[in-house]
MIDOSE-1310 file (N, C-alpha, C; in nm, 2 decimals, decimal comma, always signed):
residues 145
mipa	-5,91/-3,63/+4,65/-5,88/-3,65/+4,51/-5,88/-3,51/+4,44; -5,79/-3,50/+4,35/-5,77/-3,37/+4,28/-5,85/-3,38/+4,15; -5,95/-3,29/+4,13/-6,03/-3,30/+4,01/-5,95/-3,24/+3,89; -6,01/-3,26/+3,77/-5,96/-3,20/+3,65/-5,95/-3,05/+3,65
fqrn	-5,86/-2,99/+3,58/-5,85/-2,85/+3,57/-5,97/-2,80/+3,48; -6,02/-2,68/+3,51/-6,12/-2,62/+3,43/-6,06/-2,55/+3,31; -6,14/-2,51/+3,22/-6,08/-2,44/+3,09/-6,00/-2,32/+3,13; -6,02/-2,25/+3,24/-5,94/-2,14/+3,28/-5,81/-2,18/+3,34
gylp	-5,78/-2,31/+3,35/-5,66/-2,35/+3,41/-5,66/-2,37/+3,56; -5,77/-2,33/+3,63/-5,78/-2,35/+3,77/-5,85/-2,48/+3,80; -5,83/-2,52/+3,93/-5,91/-2,63/+3,98/-6,05/-2,58/+4,01; -6,16/-2,66/+4,01/-6,29/-2,62/+4,04/-6,29/-2,56/+4,18
pgih	-6,37/-2,46/+4,21/-6,37/-2,40/+4,34/-6,39/-2,50/+4,46; -6,32/-2,47/+4,57/-6,33/-2,56/+4,68/-6,19/-2,61/+4,73; -6,19/-2,68/+4,84/-6,07/-2,74/+4,89/-6,07/-2,89/+4,86; -5,97/-2,93/+4,78/-5,96/-3,07/+4,73/-5,86/-3,14/+4,81
eatw	-5,90/-3,24/+4,89/-5,82/-3,32/+4,97/-5,73/-3,42/+4,89; -5,60/-3,43/+4,93/-5,51/-3,52/+4,86/-5,40/-3,57/+4,95; -5,35/-3,68/+4,91/-5,23/-3,73/+4,98/-5,11/-3,67/+4,91; -4,99/-3,68/+4,98/-4,87/-3,63/+4,91/-4,85/-3,70/+4,78
rqat	-4,87/-3,83/+4,78/-4,85/-3,90/+4,65/-4,94/-3,86/+4,54; -5,07/-3,84/+4,57/-5,17/-3,79/+4,47/-5,12/-3,65/+4,42; -5,08/-3,56/+4,51/-5,04/-3,43/+4,47/-4,91/-3,44/+4,38; -4,82/-3,52/+4,41/-4,70/-3,53/+4,33/-4,72/-3,59/+4,19
erlg	-4,81/-3,69/+4,19/-4,84/-3,76/+4,07/-4,92/-3,66/+3,97; -5,00/-3,58/+4,03/-5,08/-3,49/+3,95/-5,01/-3,37/+3,91; -4,92/-3,32/+4,00/-4,86/-3,19/+3,97/-4,71/-3,20/+3,93; -4,65/-3,31/+3,95/-4,51/-3,33/+3,91/-4,49/-3,37/+3,77
tnph	-4,55/-3,30/+3,67/-4,56/-3,34/+3,53/-4,43/-3,31/+3,45; -4,34/-3,24/+3,50/-4,21/-3,22/+3,43/-4,10/-3,19/+3,52; -3,98/-3,19/+3,47/-3,86/-3,17/+3,57/-3,87/-3,04/+3,65; -3,92/-2,93/+3,59/-3,93/-2,81/+3,67/-4,02/-2,82/+3,78
rrtl	-4,14/-2,88/+3,76/-4,24/-2,90/+3,87/-4,19/-3,00/+3,97; -4,11/-3,10/+3,93/-4,06/-3,20/+4,03/-3,95/-3,13/+4,11; -3,88/-3,04/+4,06/-3,78/-2,96/+4,14/-3,85/-2,88/+4,25; -3,96/-2,81/+4,21/-4,04/-2,74/+4,31/-4,10/-2,83/+4,41
llgl	-4,14/-2,95/+4,37/-4,19/-3,04/+4,47/-4,09/-3,09/+4,57; -3,96/-3,10/+4,53/-3,86/-3,13/+4,63/-3,84/-3,03/+4,73; -3,84/-2,90/+4,69/-3,84/-2,79/+4,79/-3,96/-2,79/+4,88; -4,07/-2,81/+4,82/-4,20/-2,81/+4,90/-4,19/-2,93/+5,00
lgal	-4,14/-3,04/+4,96/-4,13/-3,15/+5,05/-4,04/-3,12/+5,17; -3,93/-3,05/+5,15/-3,85/-3,01/+5,26/-3,92/-2,92/+5,36; -3,99/-2,82/+5,31/-4,07/-2,73/+5,40/-4,18/-2,81/+5,47; -4,25/-2,90/+5,40/-4,36/-2,97/+5,47/-4,31/-3,07/+5,57
rnlk	-4,19/-3,13/+5,55/-4,14/-3,22/+5,65/-4,11/-3,14/+5,78; -4,06/-3,02/+5,76/-4,03/-2,94/+5,88/-4,16/-2,90/+5,95; -4,26/-2,86/+5,87/-4,39/-2,82/+5,93/-4,45/-2,94/+6,01; -4,44/-3,06/+5,95/-4,49/-3,18/+6,02/-4,42/-3,21/+6,15
lagc	-4,29/-3,19/+6,15/-4,20/-3,21/+6,26/-4,25/-3,12/+6,38; -4,29/-3,00/+6,34/-4,33/-2,90/+6,44/-4,48/-2,92/+6,48; -4,55/-3,01/+6,42/-4,68/-3,04/+6,47/-4,79/-3,00/+6,37; -4,76/-2,95/+6,26/-4,86/-2,91/+6,16/-4,92/-3,04/+6,10
rkvy	-5,05/-3,04/+6,07/-5,12/-3,16/+6,02/-5,17/-3,14/+5,88; -5,19/-3,02/+5,84/-5,24/-3,00/+5,70/-5,20/-2,87/+5,64; -5,17/-2,87/+5,51/-5,14/-2,75/+5,44/-5,23/-2,74/+5,31; -5,23/-2,62/+5,26/-5,32/-2,59/+5,14/-5,23/-2,53/+5,03
ldgs	-5,22/-2,60/+4,92/-5,13/-2,57/+4,81/-5,21/-2,48/+4,71; -5,14/-2,37/+4,67/-5,21/-2,28/+4,58/-5,10/-2,22/+4,48; -5,13/-2,11/+4,43/-5,04/-2,04/+4,33/-5,05/-2,11/+4,20; -4,96/-2,06/+4,11/-4,96/-2,11/+3,97/-4,92/-2,26/+3,97
fatd	-4,86/-2,31/+4,08/-4,83/-2,45/+4,09/-4,96/-2,54/+4,09; -5,06/-2,49/+4,15/-5,19/-2,56/+4,16/-5,28/-2,53/+4,04; -5,22/-2,50/+3,93/-5,30/-2,47/+3,80/-5,24/-2,56/+3,69; -5,29/-2,55/+3,57/-5,23/-2,63/+3,46/-5,11/-2,56/+3,39
kelp	-5,06/-2,45/+3,45/-4,94/-2,38/+3,40/-4,82/-2,48/+3,39; -4,76/-2,49/+3,27/-4,65/-2,58/+3,25/-4,53/-2,55/+3,34; -4,50/-2,42/+3,35/-4,38/-2,38/+3,42/-4,41/-2,28/+3,53; -4,47/-2,32/+3,64/-4,50/-2,22/+3,74/-4,38/-2,16/+3,80
vdfd	-4,38/-2,04/+3,84/-4,26/-1,98/+3,90/-4,23/-2,04/+4,04; -4,33/-2,06/+4,12/-4,31/-2,12/+4,25/-4,44/-2,18/+4,30; -4,45/-2,20/+4,43/-4,58/-2,25/+4,49/-4,61/-2,16/+4,60; -4,74/-2,16/+4,64/-4,78/-2,08/+4,76/-4,85/-2,19/+4,85
vawe	-4,83/-2,18/+4,98/-4,88/-2,27/+5,08/-4,94/-2,19/+5,20; -5,05/-2,23/+5,24/-5,10/-2,19/+5,37/-5,10/-2,31/+5,46; -5,05/-2,29/+5,58/-5,03/-2,41/+5,68/-5,11/-2,38/+5,80; -5,18/-2,49/+5,85/-5,25/-2,48/+5,97/-5,16/-2,47/+6,09
tagv	-5,20/-2,37/+6,18/-5,11/-2,34/+6,29/-5,15/-2,42/+6,42; -5,27/-2,48/+6,42/-5,31/-2,56/+6,54/-5,21/-2,67/+6,57; -5,16/-2,67/+6,69/-5,07/-2,78/+6,74/-4,92/-2,76/+6,70; -4,89/-2,65/+6,63/-4,76/-2,62/+6,58/-4,67/-2,56/+6,69
dprl	-4,56/-2,61/+6,72/-4,46/-2,56/+6,81/-4,36/-2,47/+6,73; -4,38/-2,34/+6,74/-4,29/-2,25/+6,66/-4,14/-2,27/+6,68; -4,11/-2,32/+6,80/-3,97/-2,34/+6,83/-3,90/-2,45/+6,75; -3,99/-2,54/+6,69/-3,94/-2,65/+6,61/-3,94/-2,62/+6,46
lntt	-3,99/-2,50/+6,42/-3,99/-2,46/+6,28/-3,85/-2,41/+6,24; -3,82/-2,44/+6,12/-3,71/-2,37/+6,05/-3,74/-2,22/+6,05; -3,65/-2,14/+6,10/-3,67/-2,00/+6,11/-3,71/-1,93/+5,98; -3,67/-1,99/+5,87/-3,70/-1,94/+5,74/-3,85/-1,94/+5,71
lldf	-3,92/-2,04/+5,77/-4,07/-2,04/+5,76/-4,14/-1,93/+5,83; -4,07/-1,86/+5,91/-4,13/-1,74/+5,98/-4,06/-1,61/+5,94; -3,99/-1,62/+5,83/-3,92/-1,50/+5,78/-4,00/-1,44/+5,66; -4,07/-1,34/+5,68/-4,16/-1,28/+5,58/-4,10/-1,15/+5,52
tnrr	-3,97/-1,12/+5,55/-3,91/-1,00/+5,51/-3,87/-1,01/+5,36; -3,85/-0,90/+5,30/-3,80/-0,89/+5,16/-3,88/-0,97/+5,07; -4,01/-0,96/+5,08/-4,11/-1,03/+5,00/-4,09/-1,19/+5,01; -4,05/-1,23/+5,12/-4,03/-1,38/+5,15/-3,92/-1,44/+5,07
qaqk	-3,82/-1,36/+5,04/-3,70/-1,40/+4,96/-3,63/-1,52/+5,02; -3,61/-1,53/+5,15/-3,55/-1,64/+5,21/-3,63/-1,77/+5,19; -3,76/-1,76/+5,20/-3,84/-1,88/+5,18/-3,83/-1,93/+5,03; -3,83/-1,84/+4,94/-3,82/-1,87/+4,80/-3,68/-1,93/+4,77
ltfg	-3,58/-1,88/+4,83/-3,44/-1,93/+4,80/-3,42/-2,07/+4,87; -3,48/-2,09/+4,99/-3,46/-2,21/+5,06/-3,55/-2,33/+5,01; -3,68/-2,29/+4,98/-3,78/-2,40/+4,95/-3,83/-2,39/+4,81; -3,82/-2,27/+4,74/-3,88/-2,26/+4,61/-4,02/-2,20/+4,60
gelf	-4,07/-2,16/+4,72/-4,20/-2,10/+4,72/-4,22/-2,03/+4,85; -4,35/-1,99/+4,87/-4,39/-1,91/+4,99/-4,49/-1,98/+5,07; -4,47/-1,97/+5,21/-4,55/-2,05/+5,30/-4,60/-1,95/+5,41; -4,73/-1,95/+5,43/-4,80/-1,86/+5,52/-4,88/-1,93/+5,62
padw	-4,89/-1,89/+5,75/-4,99/-1,95/+5,84/-5,13/-1,92/+5,78; -5,21/-2,03/+5,78/-5,34/-2,02/+5,71/-5,44/-1,93/+5,78; -5,42/-1,91/+5,91/-5,52/-1,82/+5,98/-5,47/-1,68/+5,99; -5,36/-1,64/+5,93/-5,31/-1,50/+5,94/-5,39/-1,42/+5,83
eade	-5,41/-1,29/+5,86/-5,47/-1,20/+5,77/-5,39/-1,18/+5,65; -5,45/-1,19/+5,53/-5,38/-1,18/+5,41/-5,40/-1,05/+5,33; -5,51/-0,98/+5,36/-5,54/-0,86/+5,28/-5,61/-0,76/+5,36; -5,64/-0,64/+5,30/-5,71/-0,53/+5,36/-5,85/-0,57/+5,40
qgrt	-5,91/-0,67/+5,33/-6,05/-0,71/+5,36/-6,06/-0,80/+5,49; -5,94/-0,83/+5,54/-5,94/-0,92/+5,66/-5,95/-1,07/+5,63; -5,94/-1,11/+5,50/-5,94/-1,25/+5,47/-5,82/-1,32/+5,52; -5,83/-1,44/+5,57/-5,72/-1,52/+5,60/-5,65/-1,57/+5,47
flef	-5,53/-1,62/+5,49/-5,46/-1,68/+5,37/-5,54/-1,80/+5,32; -5,60/-1,88/+5,40/-5,68/-1,99/+5,35/-5,80/-1,93/+5,26; -5,86/-1,83/+5,30/-5,97/-1,77/+5,22/-5,91/-1,70/+5,10; -5,81/-1,62/+5,12/-5,74/-1,55/+5,01/-5,70/-1,64/+4,89
fqtd	-5,65/-1,75/+4,93/-5,60/-1,84/+4,82/-5,71/-1,90/+4,74; -5,83/-1,89/+4,78/-5,94/-1,95/+4,70/-6,00/-1,86/+4,59; -5,94/-1,74/+4,57/-5,98/-1,66/+4,46/-5,85/-1,60/+4,39; -5,87/-1,57/+4,26/-5,75/-1,51/+4,19/-5,76/-1,35/+4,21
qqai	-5,67/-1,28/+4,14/-5,66/-1,14/+4,16/-5,78/-1,07/+4,11; -5,86/-1,13/+4,02/-5,98/-1,07/+3,97/-6,10/-1,12/+4,05; -6,08/-1,19/+4,16/-6,19/-1,24/+4,25/-6,26/-1,36/+4,19; -6,20/-1,43/+4,09/-6,26/-1,55/+4,04/-6,23/-1,66/+4,13
pkgi	-6,34/-1,73/+4,18/-6,32/-1,85/+4,27/-6,23/-1,96/+4,20; -6,15/-2,02/+4,28/-6,06/-2,13/+4,23/-6,04/-2,23/+4,34; -6,00/-2,35/+4,30/-5,98/-2,45/+4,40/-5,83/-2,45/+4,45; -5,81/-2,51/+4,57/-5,68/-2,53/+4,62/-5,67/-2,68/+4,67
iaid	-5,55/-2,72/+4,69/-5,53/-2,86/+4,73/-5,49/-2,87/+4,88; -5,56/-2,95/+4,96/-5,53/-2,97/+5,10/-5,45/-3,10/+5,10; -5,33/-3,09/+5,16/-5,24/-3,21/+5,18/-5,23/-3,25/+5,32; -5,27/-3,37/+5,35/-5,25/-3,43/+5,49/-5,11/-3,46/+5,51
lrtl	-5,04/-3,40/+5,60/-4,90/-3,42/+5,62/-4,86/-3,56/+5,68; -4,96/-3,63/+5,73/-4,94/-3,76/+5,77/-4,90/-3,86/+5,65; -4,93/-3,81/+5,53/-4,90/-3,89/+5,41/-4,77/-3,87/+5,35; -4,69/-3,78/+5,41/-4,56/-3,75/+5,36/-4,46/-3,88/+5,36
p	-4,37/-3,89/+5,27/-4,28/-4,00/+5,27/-4,17/-3,97/+5,38
């Protein structure tokens, strides 16, 4: 379940489990957000096809911001066959421009190193740029339509 946003616009710290339907109902609050969800769904369907079981949704999309620029996702690599992935999901060049153009957001392997401190993307996504803890949404890909 996805809890209420805090006064700062973030979810309470922690990983909040949700189905695809719960995420779309909670975050698809306007046409812009629903467009981003369509791109996200395309990426998640490919990840599921390749064997991914869970992703973690972050970025301004996982806040109360009315018009987020995009979404950020960390995806679990266990069981994923990279040969089945859309090559765009493994293209991190040019500040992930191909991912943004194809899907509307950025997607990273959750266990890859994200910063100079050695934090993984899963860890990195749970704080903002000022190191304020925030929540992220875990989506079970078995719940995709």
